[in-house]
N, C-alpha and C positions, 0 to 999 in steps of 0.2 A: 832883891825883890821874889815875892811866889805867888802863886795864882791858888794856893792853899790854907787854911792855917789862922790861927787867931792874929799874930802881927806880922804882917805879910811883909816887912824891911827888915832887915837887920844891916848895922853897921860896923867896920872897925877901922882902925885907926893903924894896925898891924900886918891885917889878913890871919891872924893866930885867933887874937881872940875878940868876939862878936859879940853885939848886944841888939836885941828884937826891939822893934821900932812900929807903936802905932801907924797903919795908912787910916788917912780920912774916910776911907770907901773900901768895905771889904770885897774890892773886883778882883779879876784874875789879872792880875802884874806883869806883863813878861818881860819887859825889859827896860831897862835905863841908861842913861850917859848923863856926863857931864861937858857943861861949855856954857859961855857968857857968865859965869861965875854961879851957878846954879845948877841942882840935878832935875831931868826931869824922866817921868817914867808914863809909858803907856798900857793899857789895858784892854781885854776884849768884852769884858762886858759891865755893866751897872750906869749909872747915870751920869756920872762925871768920869770920862776913861783915862784922863791926863791929870799926872798931880806932880808939882813942884816944890823945890826947897834948894833954899840957899845953903843947908849945913847938913841934908841928911839924914837930918833929927825929927825936923818938925814939918811937915807937911800941908800942902794945901791943895785941894781937890779941883780942876779946872775944866770946864765943858772943851769937847771937842766938838766940831764944827759937822763930823757926822758920826752916829754913834756906829761906827763900824767896828769890826774885829781888828785892833790895833795889834802889831805883832813883832814890833821892831822899831827902836828908834836911835839916831846920830846925830852929832853936831860935828857940822865943820863948815867953813867960809863965811861964818857968820851968822848962821843959825841952826836951828833943827829941824829935821825930817824924819818923819815918820812913815813907815808902809805898816798896809793889813792885807787881808785876805776877804773882805766883805763889802759891799756897799759899791755906791755908784763911783766916787771917787777914792781909791788908793792909795792913796798919797797926800799929807797935809804937811804944812808946813810954818815956822814961827822963826820969829826975830828974836823973840823974848821970851817963850816956853808956855805965854800966858794965852796971848791971842793968836789963834791957828786961822789957815787958808788952805781949804782941799783942794788938790789940782789931779788932774786926770792922769792914769797912768797909760802907757800905751799898749797896753793886754790887761784884761783883768783878769790875771792869773792870783794864785794864792802867795802872795810876795810875804817871802817868808823875815827876811833880813835884810839890812842896808848898813853900810857905812861909808868912809868917806874919806878919801888920801889921794895924790897926786893932783888935786885940784878937782875932784868931782866925786859925786856921789854914784855910788854901784850898789845894785839891789837884784837880788837873786828869788826866785821864785822855789816851790814844788811840783806846778803843775802848769801847763800851758802849751804854748807851742813855742817861743821865743821865752824862757828861762832867767833872763837876764836883762837889765834896764840901766841906763847909762844916763847922769845929767851935769852939766855943769854950774845950772845956778839951782838945782830943785824944781825947778817950776818944768821946763820942758824937757822933755822926758825922751828916751829913744830906746825902743824894743833890740836885743841884741839875741844871735843863735849863742846857746849852748853848746858844748864838742859833744854831748850826750844828755838826752831827756832824763835826766835823776831828781829824784825828791832833793833837790839842794836846800840845806836846813839853815847856814851861817856863811858870811862874807865878812873877810878882816882886809885890811891891808897893812900891808908892812915889811922893810927891806928891799922898796921898790916896787914890789907888785899884789896884786890883788890875790886872795886867795879864798879857794869857797869849797865846802865839805858838804857830801851827802849822807841820805840814809839806804839808797838804793843805789844800783848800778854796778858794770863791771871795773869802772875807774870812779870813785867817791871824792877825787878831789880832782880841782881844775884851777888854775892859775893863768894871772894874764898881768904883762907891762902896763897895759893901755886900758884894760875894761871892756875891750872891744873884741879884741882876738884873745881867744882864750885857749887853754892844751890840757888834755888830760891827764892824769896821772894814776899811776897804779898806787893802791894802801898795802902796809904789811896785813891788815886783816879788813874782812868786808863786813863791818860793825854799822851798825846804825850811829852813823858820825852826827852828831848834833848842834856842836859850837866851835869854835875856833877864834883865838886872838894872836896876836903877835906884841912880842915883847923881850927885852933883854937880848937881841939879835939873834931869836929864834921864835918860831909858830908851836903853836901845843893847840891841840886838838883834842875834847872828849866825846866820849859816846855814852849810851844808855844799854846797852846790850854789845857781845862780844866776850871773849874770854882778859884779853888788853883792852883795858875802856879809853888808854891816855894814848894819844901820840906826836911825836917833836918831828921837826925838821930843822936845820938851820937853814937851809936853802931850797930849793927848787931846782 
């Protein structure tokens, strides 16, 4: 997904060779996930701020229940959950990716990223008093305290723990085995870390500033 350009979707069967695809609307698309046999993407502007596809090639625009700035979407426990940083209700959920319901967040933070793991959803924010929130069902959420009030940009789950990365602060990584109790971690470079994922037994984080804009960790 992309938020500028002519074709704001690209697909690849091998991760090496990519093909540009046409989005049904030229919105600022910020996040995409897969679950229940389809892809779902969310955006921050435009008339229809959701789009879905069964094959990644042909997409259909969908109506969001609120025209918020939707920034991140994930799938888990049989449903999609998206979070954003504007609007009255900054969470929305869907069982099918087409029909969505807004949910109240415990704090009106700039919710930047959401993931699913260990039977629950976890979201992080880059502003606010409590910059973490957790939910077992996607409907009822609880605010959690972060070990440092950094600008948390991304959260992922793997290896039995949640890991979040930030763009500011002394310790720009935090980890948690349960999503509730978090520990700040030191990083090799204080870059603007923007995205984290897990696969193949290790964590990979990328940033958009700094000398070395990738960091990896087999465990914490």
